DOFILUM-845185 format. One record per residue: residue number from 1; x, y, z of N, C-alpha, C in turn; residue in one letter. Coordinates in nm, 3 decimals. Example, Ala and Ser with C-alpha at 12.3 -4.5 7.8 and 13.67 -1.06 7.14 Angstrom:
REM DOFILUM-845185
> 1,1.319,-0.569,0.780,1.230,-0.450,0.780,1.320,-0.330,0.780,a
> 2,1.285,-0.225,0.708,1.367,-0.106,0.714,1.290,0.003,0.787,s
This chain:
REM DOFILUM-845185
> 1,-9.618,12.509,29.308,-9.554,12.527,29.283,-9.577,12.455,29.233,m
> 2,-9.500,12.320,29.239,-9.503,12.301,29.230,-9.512,12.280,29.201,r
> 3,-9.522,12.408,29.167,-9.488,12.324,29.196,-9.433,12.178,29.239,a
> 4,-9.498,11.963,29.321,-9.455,11.844,29.388,-9.487,11.726,29.300,q
> 5,-9.389,11.653,29.261,-9.406,11.557,29.154,-9.436,11.418,29.202,s
> 6,-9.514,11.347,29.123,-9.551,11.211,29.156,-9.433,11.118,29.152,s
> 7,-9.329,11.154,29.077,-9.216,11.064,29.065,-9.122,11.078,29.183,a
> 8,-9.134,11.187,29.259,-9.043,11.207,29.370,-9.097,11.154,29.499,t
> 9,-9.226,11.171,29.519,-9.282,11.146,29.649,-9.305,10.999,29.680,l
> 10,-9.293,10.907,29.585,-9.306,10.768,29.622,-9.211,10.727,29.733,p
> 11,-9.096,10.789,29.748,-9.005,10.755,29.855,-9.039,10.827,29.983,t
> 12,-9.137,10.919,29.977,-9.162,11.001,30.093,-9.240,10.927,30.200,a
> 13,-9.330,10.840,30.163,-9.413,10.771,30.260,-9.414,10.624,30.223,i
> 14,-9.355,10.545,30.305,-9.339,10.405,30.270,-9.461,10.321,30.306,a
> 15,-9.529,10.356,30.416,-9.642,10.277,30.462,-9.765,10.364,30.468,v
> 16,-9.873,10.328,30.400,-9.993,10.407,30.405,-10.045,10.421,30.547,p
> 17,-10.083,10.543,30.583,-10.137,10.568,30.714,-10.285,10.536,30.714,a
> 18,-10.338,10.505,30.834,-10.480,10.475,30.839,-10.563,10.596,30.803,p
> 19,-10.677,10.571,30.742,-10.764,10.681,30.704,-10.855,10.636,30.593,g
> 20,-10.968,10.703,30.577,-11.062,10.663,30.476,-11.009,10.691,30.337,g
> 21,-11.044,10.601,30.244,-10.997,10.617,30.107,-11.056,10.743,30.043,a
> 22,-11.186,10.768,30.071,-11.249,10.885,30.012,-11.184,11.013,30.062,w
> 23,-11.162,11.020,30.192,-11.099,11.139,30.250,-10.958,11.158,30.196,s
> 24,-10.883,11.048,30.184,-10.746,11.057,30.133,-10.743,11.103,29.989,g
> 25,-10.835,11.050,29.908,-10.842,11.091,29.767,-10.874,11.240,29.756,t
> 26,-10.967,11.285,29.839,-11.004,11.426,29.837,-10.886,11.516,29.874,l
> 27,-10.811,11.477,29.976,-10.696,11.559,30.019,-10.587,11.561,29.913,q
> 28,-10.559,11.445,29.854,-10.458,11.441,29.749,-10.500,11.525,29.629,a
> 29,-10.629,11.518,29.595,-10.680,11.598,29.483,-10.671,11.748,29.513,a
> 30,-10.698,11.786,29.638,-10.684,11.926,29.676,-10.539,11.973,29.663,l
> 31,-10.446,11.885,29.696,-10.304,11.919,29.679,-10.269,11.944,29.534,g
> 32,-10.318,11.859,29.445,-10.291,11.875,29.302,-10.351,12.007,29.251,v
> 33,-10.473,12.038,29.294,-10.535,12.164,29.253,-10.452,12.283,29.303,v
> 34,-10.404,12.275,29.427,-10.322,12.384,29.481,-10.197,12.404,29.397,a
> 35,-10.130,12.297,29.360,-10.007,12.308,29.281,-10.036,12.360,29.140,f
> 36,-10.150,12.319,29.084,-10.181,12.361,28.947,-10.208,12.510,28.937,s
> 37,-10.241,12.573,29.048,-10.270,12.717,29.049,-10.144,12.802,29.069,l
> 38,-10.030,12.739,29.089,-9.909,12.814,29.122,-9.870,12.913,29.012,t
> 39,-9.865,12.868,28.888,-9.822,12.957,28.780,-9.920,13.071,28.756,f
> 40,-10.052,13.046,28.748,-10.144,13.158,28.734,-10.135,13.256,28.851,p
> 41,-10.119,13.205,28.973,-10.107,13.294,29.089,-9.978,13.376,29.080,a
> 42,-9.871,13.315,29.031,-9.746,13.389,29.014,-9.763,13.500,28.911,t
> 43,-9.833,13.469,28.802,-9.860,13.571,28.700,-9.940,13.687,28.760,a
> 44,-10.036,13.658,28.844,-10.111,13.763,28.913,-10.019,13.844,29.004,w
> 45,-9.935,13.774,29.079,-9.844,13.844,29.169,-9.750,13.939,29.097,g
> 46,-9.707,13.899,28.977,-9.615,13.983,28.900,-9.682,14.111,28.848,l
> 47,-9.815,14.118,28.856,-9.884,14.241,28.816,-9.855,14.356,28.913,e
> 48,-9.818,14.324,29.036,-9.794,14.429,29.134,-9.660,14.423,29.203,g
> 49,-9.588,14.311,29.188,-9.459,14.295,29.256,-9.352,14.257,29.154,f
> 50,-9.229,14.300,29.182,-9.117,14.256,29.101,-9.086,14.110,29.131,g
> 51,-9.013,14.042,29.044,-8.988,13.898,29.063,-8.912,13.866,29.191,p
> 52,-8.811,13.948,29.224,-8.733,13.921,29.345,-8.816,13.947,29.470,w
> 53,-8.899,14.052,29.466,-8.987,14.081,29.579,-9.088,13.969,29.598,t
> 54,-9.148,13.924,29.490,-9.249,13.819,29.499,-9.193,13.692,29.561,l
> 55,-9.075,13.653,29.518,-9.015,13.530,29.569,-8.974,13.545,29.714,v
> 56,-8.912,13.658,29.749,-8.865,13.676,29.886,-8.980,13.688,29.985,a
> 57,-9.081,13.768,29.951,-9.195,13.785,30.041,-9.273,13.655,30.051,v
> 58,-9.284,13.584,29.940,-9.349,13.453,29.942,-9.281,13.360,30.041,r
> 59,-9.150,13.360,30.039,-9.074,13.273,30.130,-9.095,13.315,30.275,c
> 60,-9.094,13.445,30.302,-9.112,13.493,30.439,-9.249,13.453,30.492,v
> 61,-9.353,13.474,30.412,-9.488,13.440,30.457,-9.504,13.290,30.480,l
> 62,-9.455,13.210,30.385,-9.466,13.065,30.399,-9.387,13.015,30.520,a
> 63,-9.268,13.072,30.542,-9.186,13.032,30.657,-9.253,13.071,30.788,a
> 64,-9.322,13.185,30.789,-9.394,13.227,30.910,-9.506,13.129,30.942,a
> 65,-9.579,13.084,30.840,-9.686,12.986,30.860,-9.628,12.854,30.909,i
> 66,-9.524,12.807,30.841,-9.463,12.680,30.878,-9.403,12.686,31.018,a
> 67,-9.332,12.795,31.047,-9.272,12.810,31.179,-9.376,12.814,31.289,g
> 68,-9.487,12.881,31.261,-9.596,12.885,31.359,-9.651,12.747,31.387,g
> 69,-9.667,12.667,31.282,-9.718,12.531,31.301,-9.619,12.445,31.379,c
> 70,-9.491,12.457,31.347,-9.389,12.380,31.418,-9.384,12.417,31.565,l
> 71,-9.397,12.547,31.594,-9.396,12.593,31.734,-9.522,12.548,31.807,l
> 72,-9.637,12.562,31.741,-9.763,12.527,31.807,-9.769,12.379,31.842,a
> 73,-9.711,12.296,31.755,-9.712,12.151,31.778,-9.589,12.104,31.854,l
> 74,-9.502,12.199,31.891,-9.380,12.169,31.969,-9.296,12.060,31.903,r
> 75,-9.276,12.076,31.774,-9.196,11.980,31.698,-9.048,12.005,31.727,v
> 76,-8.974,11.906,31.772,-8.831,11.927,31.800,-8.752,11.946,31.672,p
> 77,-8.643,12.021,31.676,-8.561,12.041,31.555,-8.506,11.908,31.504,p
> 78,-8.483,11.899,31.374,-8.425,11.776,31.319,-8.285,11.751,31.373,p
> 79,-8.241,11.628,31.362,-8.104,11.595,31.401,-8.006,11.667,31.311,e
> 80,-7.887,11.690,31.363,-7.786,11.766,31.289,-7.755,11.703,31.154,r
> 81,-7.758,11.571,31.146,-7.722,11.503,31.021,-7.822,11.527,30.909,r
> 82,-7.942,11.579,30.944,-8.045,11.602,30.843,-8.041,11.744,30.785,h
> 83,-7.965,11.833,30.845,-7.971,11.973,30.802,-7.912,11.994,30.663,w
> 84,-7.812,11.914,30.626,-7.755,11.927,30.492,-7.860,11.893,30.386,a
> 85,-7.936,11.787,30.411,-8.043,11.751,30.319,-8.152,11.856,30.314,g
> 86,-8.185,11.914,30.429,-8.285,12.021,30.432,-8.237,12.143,30.354,l
> 87,-8.106,12.167,30.355,-8.050,12.279,30.278,-8.070,12.255,30.129,a
> 88,-8.057,12.131,30.084,-8.080,12.098,29.943,-8.227,12.121,29.909,v
> 89,-8.318,12.078,29.997,-8.460,12.100,29.976,-8.490,12.249,29.968,v
> 90,-8.433,12.326,30.061,-8.455,12.470,30.063,-8.404,12.536,29.935,a
> 91,-8.283,12.497,29.892,-8.225,12.558,29.773,-8.305,12.525,29.648,a
> 92,-8.358,12.402,29.640,-8.427,12.362,29.519,-8.574,12.398,29.517,g
> 93,-8.645,12.371,29.628,-8.790,12.383,29.630,-8.835,12.520,29.679,v
> 94,-8.767,12.574,29.781,-8.809,12.700,29.843,-8.757,12.821,29.767,v
> 95,-8.633,12.811,29.716,-8.570,12.928,29.652,-8.556,12.909,29.501,v
> 96,-8.489,12.803,29.459,-8.453,12.787,29.319,-8.572,12.779,29.224,g
> 97,-8.662,12.686,29.250,-8.777,12.669,29.160,-8.867,12.793,29.157,f
> 98,-8.908,12.847,29.272,-8.991,12.969,29.266,-8.923,13.085,29.195,p
> 99,-8.793,13.105,29.221,-8.724,13.218,29.159,-8.712,13.201,29.009,l
> 100,-8.668,13.084,28.964,-8.647,13.062,28.822,-8.777,13.065,28.743,l
> 101,-8.883,13.006,28.799,-9.011,13.007,28.727,-9.073,13.147,28.727,t
> 102,-9.053,13.221,28.835,-9.104,13.359,28.839,-9.034,13.445,28.737,t
> 103,-8.902,13.431,28.724,-8.828,13.505,28.622,-8.875,13.466,28.482,l
> 104,-8.902,13.337,28.462,-8.948,13.290,28.331,-9.085,13.346,28.297,a
> 105,-9.173,13.355,28.397,-9.310,13.399,28.371,-9.320,13.549,28.344,l
> 106,-9.210,13.621,28.354,-9.211,13.761,28.314,-9.229,13.773,28.162,q
> 107,-9.179,13.675,28.089,-9.187,13.681,27.943,-9.255,13.559,27.882,t
> 108,-9.280,13.455,27.960,-9.342,13.333,27.909,-9.486,13.326,27.957,s
> 109,-9.572,13.262,27.879,-9.709,13.240,27.923,-9.713,13.125,28.023,t
> 110,-9.816,13.122,28.105,-9.829,13.013,28.201,-9.853,12.880,28.130,t
> 111,-9.922,12.883,28.017,-9.947,12.761,27.942,-9.816,12.700,27.892,a
> 112,-9.730,12.785,27.838,-9.600,12.738,27.791,-9.519,12.681,27.907,h
> 113,-9.516,12.753,28.019,-9.440,12.707,28.135,-9.495,12.576,28.190,a
> 114,-9.628,12.561,28.189,-9.689,12.440,28.242,-9.648,12.318,28.162,a
> 115,-9.639,12.332,28.031,-9.600,12.219,27.947,-9.454,12.182,27.972,v
> 116,-9.367,12.281,27.980,-9.225,12.254,28.003,-9.205,12.188,28.140,v
> 117,-9.266,12.246,28.243,-9.249,12.194,28.378,-9.324,12.064,28.398,v
> 118,-9.408,12.026,28.301,-9.470,11.895,28.305,-9.368,11.782,28.303,g
> 119,-9.244,11.814,28.266,-9.137,11.715,28.268,-9.083,11.689,28.408,l
> 120,-9.129,11.763,28.508,-9.072,11.752,28.642,-9.076,11.610,28.699,l
> 121,-9.188,11.537,28.687,-9.186,11.399,28.739,-9.078,11.312,28.675,p
> 122,-9.059,11.329,28.543,-8.957,11.249,28.475,-8.816,11.291,28.518,l
> 123,-8.795,11.422,28.531,-8.664,11.471,28.574,-8.632,11.422,28.714,t
> 124,-8.731,11.426,28.802,-8.711,11.381,28.938,-8.683,11.232,28.943,t
> 125,-8.754,11.156,28.860,-8.732,11.012,28.856,-8.589,10.981,28.814,a
> 126,-8.536,11.057,28.719,-8.399,11.038,28.673,-8.300,11.066,28.785,l
> 127,-8.315,11.182,28.853,-8.223,11.217,28.961,-8.237,11.121,29.078,l
> 128,-8.360,11.076,29.102,-8.382,10.980,29.210,-8.311,10.848,29.181,s
> 129,-8.317,10.805,29.055,-8.248,10.682,29.019,-8.097,10.695,29.036,a
> 130,-8.044,10.812,28.998,-7.900,10.835,29.014,-7.863,10.843,29.162,l
> 131,-7.951,10.905,29.241,-7.923,10.925,29.384,-7.928,10.794,29.460,r
> 132,-8.022,10.706,29.426,-8.040,10.582,29.500,-7.969,10.463,29.438,t
> 133,-7.919,10.482,29.314,-7.848,10.373,29.249,-7.937,10.268,29.189,g
> 134,-8.067,10.297,29.177,-8.158,10.199,29.116,-8.141,10.199,28.964,t
> 135,-8.187,10.092,28.901,-8.175,10.078,28.756,-8.314,10.058,28.695,r
> 136,-8.378,10.167,28.652,-8.511,10.155,28.589,-8.504,10.071,28.463,p
> 137,-8.619,10.022,28.421,-8.627,9.935,28.304,-8.609,10.015,28.176,s
> 138,-8.591,9.943,28.065,-8.581,10.009,27.935,-8.710,10.080,27.898,r
> 139,-8.823,10.023,27.940,-8.951,10.088,27.914,-8.957,10.224,27.981,t
> 140,-8.907,10.231,28.104,-8.904,10.358,28.176,-8.822,10.462,28.099,f
> 141,-8.702,10.423,28.057,-8.616,10.520,27.989,-8.673,10.560,27.854,w
> 142,-8.734,10.467,27.784,-8.794,10.500,27.655,-8.906,10.602,27.672,a
> 143,-8.991,10.582,27.772,-9.101,10.676,27.796,-9.048,10.810,27.843,a
> 144,-8.946,10.809,27.927,-8.889,10.934,27.977,-8.828,11.015,27.863,a
> 145,-8.755,10.949,27.774,-8.693,11.019,27.661,-8.800,11.070,27.565,l
> 146,-8.907,10.993,27.546,-9.014,11.037,27.457,-9.082,11.162,27.513,a
> 147,-9.106,11.165,27.643,-9.166,11.282,27.705,-9.076,11.403,27.695,g
> 148,-8.946,11.383,27.718,-8.851,11.494,27.707,-8.845,11.546,27.564,a
> 149,-8.845,11.455,27.467,-8.839,11.497,27.326,-8.963,11.577,27.288,a
> 150,-9.080,11.537,27.340,-9.204,11.609,27.309,-9.199,11.751,27.363,a
> 151,-9.148,11.767,27.485,-9.142,11.900,27.545,-9.038,11.987,27.476,v
> 152,-8.922,11.930,27.443,-8.819,12.008,27.373,-8.870,12.054,27.237,v
> 153,-8.937,11.965,27.164,-8.991,12.001,27.033,-9.095,12.113,27.047,a
> 154,-9.182,12.099,27.147,-9.282,12.203,27.172,-9.216,12.336,27.205,f
> 155,-9.114,12.332,27.291,-9.048,12.455,27.334,-8.980,12.526,27.218,t
> 156,-8.908,12.449,27.137,-8.837,12.509,27.023,-8.936,12.567,26.923,v
> 157,-9.045,12.496,26.899,-9.145,12.546,26.805,-9.212,12.674,26.855,r
> 158,-9.248,12.675,26.984,-9.313,12.792,27.041,-9.220,12.912,27.049,q
> 159,-9.090,12.886,27.059,-8.992,12.993,27.073,-8.934,13.038,26.940,s
> 160,-8.990,12.992,26.830,-8.945,13.036,26.699,-8.817,12.971,26.651,g
> 161,-8.789,12.851,26.699,-8.672,12.778,26.651,-8.551,12.787,26.739,g
> 162,-8.557,12.864,26.848,-8.443,12.876,26.938,-8.495,12.893,27.080,a
> 163,-8.419,12.842,27.176,-8.459,12.854,27.316,-8.439,12.998,27.363,l
> 164,-8.532,13.046,27.442,-8.524,13.181,27.497,-8.467,13.176,27.638,t
> 165,-8.443,13.296,27.694,-8.396,13.303,27.832,-8.498,13.244,27.928,a
> 166,-8.627,13.264,27.899,-8.733,13.206,27.983,-8.728,13.054,27.979,a
> 167,-8.703,12.997,27.861,-8.693,12.852,27.850,-8.575,12.800,27.931,d
> 168,-8.463,12.872,27.926,-8.346,12.832,28.003,-8.377,12.832,28.152,a
> 169,-8.451,12.932,28.199,-8.492,12.938,28.339,-8.581,12.820,28.375,c
> 170,-8.673,12.785,28.286,-8.766,12.675,28.313,-8.692,12.541,28.320,l
> 171,-8.599,12.518,28.228,-8.525,12.392,28.231,-8.432,12.385,28.352,f
> 172,-8.374,12.499,28.391,-8.293,12.501,28.513,-8.380,12.476,28.635,a
> 173,-8.503,12.530,28.633,-8.596,12.507,28.744,-8.628,12.359,28.759,a
> 174,-8.640,12.289,28.646,-8.666,12.145,28.652,-8.556,12.073,28.729,l
> 175,-8.431,12.108,28.701,-8.319,12.038,28.763,-8.310,12.066,28.913,l
> 176,-8.319,12.195,28.952,-8.302,12.227,29.094,-8.420,12.176,29.176,v
> 177,-8.540,12.182,29.118,-8.657,12.134,29.191,-8.653,11.982,29.204,c
> 178,-8.612,11.914,29.099,-8.602,11.769,29.105,-8.501,11.726,29.211,a
> 179,-8.390,11.800,29.221,-8.291,11.769,29.325,-8.351,11.790,29.464,a
> 180,-8.427,11.898,29.481,-8.491,11.923,29.610,-8.595,11.819,29.644,g
> 181,-8.673,11.776,29.546,-8.774,11.674,29.569,-8.710,11.539,29.604,y
> 182,-8.603,11.507,29.533,-8.534,11.380,29.559,-8.482,11.374,29.701,t
> 183,-8.418,11.481,29.743,-8.364,11.486,29.880,-8.477,11.491,29.982,e
> 184,-8.584,11.563,29.948,-8.699,11.570,30.037,-8.764,11.433,30.054,g
> 185,-8.773,11.357,29.946,-8.827,11.222,29.955,-8.744,11.133,30.046,g
> 186,-8.612,11.149,30.039,-8.523,11.071,30.127,-8.546,11.109,30.273,r
> 187,-8.555,11.239,30.300,-8.573,11.284,30.438,-8.710,11.245,30.493,l
> 188,-8.810,11.240,30.405,-8.945,11.209,30.451,-8.959,11.064,30.494,a
> 189,-8.855,10.986,30.478,-8.857,10.850,30.533,-8.838,10.852,30.684,r
> 190,-8.778,10.959,30.735,-8.745,10.964,30.877,-8.822,11.073,30.951,v
> 191,-8.897,11.158,30.879,-8.980,11.259,30.944,-9.101,11.286,30.854,m
> 192,-9.212,11.333,30.913,-9.329,11.362,30.830,-9.296,11.461,30.719,p
> 193,-9.360,11.442,30.603,-9.330,11.526,30.487,-9.351,11.673,30.512,g
> 194,-9.458,11.709,30.587,-9.485,11.850,30.609,-9.375,11.914,30.695,w
> 195,-9.311,11.833,30.781,-9.202,11.887,30.860,-9.077,11.911,30.775,q
> 196,-9.059,11.828,30.672,-8.946,11.849,30.581,-8.956,11.986,30.515,v
> 197,-9.071,12.016,30.454,-9.086,12.145,30.389,-9.092,12.256,30.492,i
> 198,-9.149,12.227,30.611,-9.156,12.329,30.716,-9.019,12.374,30.762,g
> 199,-8.932,12.279,30.791,-8.797,12.315,30.837,-8.714,12.376,30.724,w
> 200,-8.737,12.331,30.601,-8.667,12.392,30.487,-8.705,12.539,30.474,a
> 201,-8.833,12.571,30.494,-8.877,12.710,30.489,-8.816,12.791,30.602,l
> 202,-8.817,12.736,30.722,-8.759,12.807,30.837,-8.610,12.831,30.814,v
> 203,-8.543,12.734,30.752,-8.400,12.748,30.725,-8.370,12.868,30.636,l
> 204,-8.465,12.901,30.547,-8.446,13.013,30.454,-8.479,13.148,30.516,c
> 205,-8.545,13.149,30.631,-8.595,13.273,30.688,-8.486,13.378,30.714,l
> 206,-8.368,13.342,30.767,-8.266,13.445,30.790,-8.219,13.517,30.663,p
> 207,-8.229,13.450,30.549,-8.192,13.514,30.422,-8.313,13.580,30.357,l
> 208,-8.431,13.523,30.378,-8.550,13.575,30.311,-8.592,13.711,30.365,a
> 209,-8.579,13.732,30.496,-8.623,13.859,30.555,-8.542,13.977,30.501,v
> 210,-8.408,13.975,30.511,-8.333,14.087,30.452,-8.347,14.093,30.301,p
> 211,-8.363,13.976,30.236,-8.384,13.975,30.092,-8.512,14.045,30.053,g
> 212,-8.619,14.022,30.130,-8.746,14.087,30.103,-8.735,14.238,30.124,a
> 213,-8.667,14.278,30.231,-8.651,14.421,30.258,-8.572,14.490,30.147,a
> 214,-8.466,14.424,30.101,-8.384,14.482,29.994,-8.462,14.489,29.863,l
> 215,-8.536,14.382,29.831,-8.612,14.380,29.707,-8.721,14.486,29.707,a
> 216,-8.788,14.503,29.820,-8.894,14.604,29.829,-8.838,14.745,29.814,l
> 217,-8.713,14.763,29.853,-8.652,14.896,29.842,-8.618,14.932,29.698,a
> 218,-8.596,14.831,29.614,-8.553,14.858,29.476,-8.659,14.828,29.372,y
> 219,-8.756,14.745,29.406,-8.862,14.712,29.312,-8.994,14.773,29.361,e
> 220,-9.053,14.863,29.283,-9.180,14.923,29.327,-9.291,14.820,29.336,p
> 221,-9.369,14.831,29.441,-9.480,14.738,29.462,-9.612,14.812,29.443,a
> 222,-9.704,14.745,29.377,-9.837,14.803,29.352,-9.941,14.703,29.401,r
> 223,-10.007,14.738,29.512,-10.103,14.647,29.572,-10.236,14.651,29.497,l
> 224,-10.270,14.542,29.437,-10.399,14.526,29.369,-10.462,14.396,29.417,t
> 225,-10.587,14.376,29.383,-10.655,14.252,29.422,-10.583,14.131,29.365,a
> 226,-10.542,14.141,29.238,-10.472,14.029,29.175,-10.336,14.004,29.237,h
> 227,-10.256,14.108,29.255,-10.120,14.090,29.304,-10.118,14.036,29.446,s
> 228,-10.207,14.086,29.531,-10.211,14.039,29.670,-10.263,13.896,29.677,v
> 229,-10.367,13.868,29.600,-10.421,13.731,29.597,-10.317,13.632,29.546,t
> 230,-10.246,13.671,29.440,-10.143,13.583,29.386,-10.032,13.557,29.487,g
> 231,-9.988,13.663,29.556,-9.882,13.648,29.656,-9.926,13.557,29.769,l
> 232,-10.046,13.580,29.821,-10.094,13.499,29.933,-10.111,13.353,29.893,l
> 233,-10.155,13.331,29.768,-10.175,13.192,29.726,-10.043,13.118,29.713,w
> 234,-9.944,13.178,29.645,-9.818,13.105,29.628,-9.747,13.083,29.760,v
> 235,-9.771,13.173,29.858,-9.707,13.158,29.989,-9.777,13.052,30.073,a
> 236,-9.908,13.069,30.089,-9.982,12.979,30.179,-10.031,12.854,30.108,a
> 237,-10.087,12.870,29.987,-10.146,12.756,29.918,-10.044,12.665,29.854,g
> 238,-9.959,12.722,29.769,-9.864,12.640,29.693,-9.747,12.592,29.778,s
> 239,-9.691,12.684,29.858,-9.566,12.655,29.927,-9.582,12.571,30.052,q
> 240,-9.701,12.577,30.116,-9.714,12.505,30.242,-9.842,12.420,30.252,f
> 241,-9.959,12.482,30.247,-10.082,12.408,30.271,-10.106,12.300,30.165,l
> 242,-10.072,12.329,30.040,-10.087,12.228,29.936,-10.004,12.105,29.965,g
> 243,-9.884,12.125,30.017,-9.797,12.013,30.051,-9.854,11.933,30.168,l
> 244,-9.915,12.001,30.263,-9.970,11.932,30.380,-10.080,11.835,30.338,v
> 245,-10.178,11.882,30.259,-10.288,11.793,30.220,-10.240,11.686,30.123,v
> 246,-10.140,11.720,30.041,-10.087,11.621,29.946,-10.023,11.504,30.020,w
> 247,-9.939,11.533,30.117,-9.874,11.426,30.194,-9.976,11.345,30.273,y
> 248,-10.073,11.412,30.334,-10.174,11.341,30.411,-10.258,11.251,30.320,r
> 249,-10.296,11.303,30.205,-10.374,11.223,30.112,-10.298,11.103,30.062,g
> 250,-10.170,11.122,30.030,-10.090,11.012,29.979,-10.070,10.906,30.086,m
> 251,-10.058,10.949,30.212,-10.044,10.852,30.320,-10.170,10.768,30.338,a
> 252,-10.285,10.827,30.309,-10.412,10.758,30.331,-10.446,10.661,30.218,a
> 253,-10.421,10.700,30.093,-10.465,10.615,29.981,-10.351,10.539,29.916,i
> 254,-10.227,10.567,29.955,-10.114,10.499,29.896,-10.055,10.576,29.779,g
> 255,-9.931,10.548,29.751,-9.856,10.624,29.651,-9.910,10.606,29.509,i
> 256,-9.938,10.485,29.463,-9.981,10.469,29.323,-10.106,10.550,29.288,p
> 257,-10.208,10.543,29.374,-10.331,10.616,29.344,-10.309,10.766,29.346,k
> 258,-10.233,10.815,29.444,-10.207,10.959,29.452,-10.127,11.005,29.331,a
> 259,-10.032,10.925,29.287,-9.950,10.962,29.173,-10.034,10.979,29.048,s
> 260,-10.134,10.893,29.031,-10.219,10.904,28.914,-10.297,11.035,28.914,q
> 261,-10.337,11.081,29.033,-10.408,11.209,29.041,-10.320,11.324,28.993,l
> 262,-10.193,11.320,29.025,-10.106,11.432,28.992,-10.073,11.440,28.844,q
> 263,-10.103,11.336,28.770,-10.079,11.341,28.626,-10.163,11.450,28.559,l
> 264,-10.271,11.490,28.625,-10.360,11.591,28.566,-10.310,11.734,28.590,a
> 265,-10.203,11.751,28.665,-10.161,11.886,28.704,-10.130,11.979,28.586,q
> 266,-10.048,11.938,28.488,-10.021,12.030,28.377,-10.147,12.070,28.300,p
> 267,-10.237,11.973,28.280,-10.361,12.004,28.208,-10.448,12.100,28.289,l
> 268,-10.451,12.084,28.422,-10.527,12.177,28.506,-10.470,12.318,28.495,l
> 269,-10.337,12.329,28.492,-10.276,12.461,28.480,-10.315,12.527,28.348,t
> 270,-10.324,12.449,28.242,-10.368,12.503,28.113,-10.510,12.558,28.125,l
> 271,-10.595,12.488,28.196,-10.733,12.534,28.215,-10.734,12.665,28.293,v
> 272,-10.657,12.672,28.402,-10.651,12.796,28.481,-10.595,12.912,28.399,w
> 273,-10.500,12.884,28.312,-10.440,12.992,28.232,-10.543,13.057,28.141,s
> 274,-10.640,12.977,28.097,-10.748,13.029,28.012,-10.852,13.101,28.097,v
> 275,-10.895,13.038,28.206,-11.003,13.092,28.287,-10.962,13.216,28.367,l
> 276,-10.841,13.213,28.424,-10.799,13.321,28.514,-10.718,13.429,28.444,l
> 277,-10.645,13.392,28.339,-10.557,13.488,28.273,-10.602,13.525,28.133,l
> 278,-10.699,13.453,28.080,-10.747,13.483,27.945,-10.649,13.447,27.836,g
> 279,-10.557,13.355,27.862,-10.461,13.315,27.760,-10.529,13.230,27.652,e
> 280,-10.477,13.238,27.532,-10.530,13.159,27.421,-10.431,13.046,27.392,h
> 281,-10.479,12.924,27.401,-10.392,12.809,27.382,-10.379,12.774,27.235,l
> 282,-10.258,12.744,27.195,-10.239,12.685,27.063,-10.269,12.535,27.074,t
> 283,-10.307,12.471,26.965,-10.336,12.327,26.972,-10.218,12.246,27.025,p
> 284,-10.095,12.295,27.004,-9.978,12.219,27.046,-9.968,12.206,27.198,a
> 285,-10.018,12.304,27.273,-10.003,12.302,27.419,-10.077,12.185,27.484,a
> 286,-10.209,12.172,27.466,-10.277,12.058,27.528,-10.233,11.924,27.471,p
> 287,-10.198,11.920,27.342,-10.154,11.794,27.282,-10.021,11.749,27.344,l
> 288,-9.928,11.844,27.361,-9.800,11.810,27.421,-9.818,11.770,27.567,t
> 289,-9.903,11.844,27.640,-9.928,11.811,27.780,-9.987,11.670,27.791,a
> 290,-10.078,11.636,27.701,-10.137,11.501,27.703,-10.031,11.395,27.671,a
> 291,-9.941,11.426,27.577,-9.834,11.330,27.543,-9.743,11.308,27.662,a
> 292,-9.709,11.416,27.732,-9.625,11.403,27.852,-9.697,11.322,27.959,v
> 293,-9.827,11.345,27.973,-9.907,11.271,28.070,-9.899,11.121,28.042,l
> 294,-9.912,11.083,27.917,-9.904,10.941,27.880,-9.766,10.886,27.913,v
> 295,-9.662,10.962,27.881,-9.525,10.916,27.909,-9.502,10.898,28.059,c
> 296,-9.554,10.992,28.139,-9.539,10.979,28.284,-9.614,10.856,28.335,i
> 297,-9.734,10.833,28.281,-9.810,10.715,28.322,-9.733,10.587,28.292,a
> 298,-9.665,10.583,28.177,-9.585,10.465,28.142,-9.469,10.447,28.238,v
> 299,-9.401,10.558,28.272,-9.288,10.548,28.366,-9.336,10.503,28.502,t
> 300,-9.454,10.549,28.545,-9.508,10.506,28.675,-9.531,10.356,28.675,q
> 301,-9.590,10.305,28.566,-9.616,10.161,28.558,-9.485,10.082,28.552,r
> 302,-9.387,10.136,28.480,-9.258,10.069,28.467,-9.187,10.064,28.602,a
> 303,-9.196,10.174,28.679,-9.132,10.178,28.811,-9.204,10.087,28.909,r
> 304,-9.339,10.077,28.893,-9.415,9.992,28.985,-9.386,9.845,28.963,g
């Protein structure tokens, strides 16, 4: 999906867990690769499934995997006081972001979406600052505003001078996902990160199952190699397994190093959009993605 931003997860793991640096780097890198494939996999899934079906079935499959892991490891349910926060995570990360980006990708290219959603670390940093009451430096705000301006300029230019419905979905996805990441980072201080997303997925299961049945009844499904592969990847790879290796890697090598790895995510998505989907990039796409990458790097240094 992440999809999972470097600006949100610094609060998720406060103390690095023991483990080899090489192994931790590899796991964190695998997480970034998993997230970078989310948009191309969604585009594949849309070849055979409607947007509502894709999101609902994705949630059901991911929740089944997460629930199975929680049961197998006999993980006790979270305390009652944590369920409200898990509901925010579920609404933003499990439902809101996948649904809004899937709707956007019906008419938007994955390259365009990758550049816009490249603002996610900055958006999350902003909401995190508001949520925790911290006061970032002027350097942080200057870099954040510069990154936002670059993406808005790119979006308006690519859309012919006006924002489209797909752009509105992408910007809304930034906000709801950032809120979910911020709350998830807070909860991950008191429980392992994979359990946060696991319980958030399980929380959505009572709505996802009837939602999937209803969507399948109204949206025709066409099973192809691309559509099935895309569905399985966004469910298992992006929604759950990618998060597991990402959290484990970050715990092993520390937050700063892992965060630097995730800066490459938008650029990786651009590469996948060319290799897997045959999209043709305009010069503005990689240039804007690189500009956002620089801005995020500055905000990371300013926050550190």
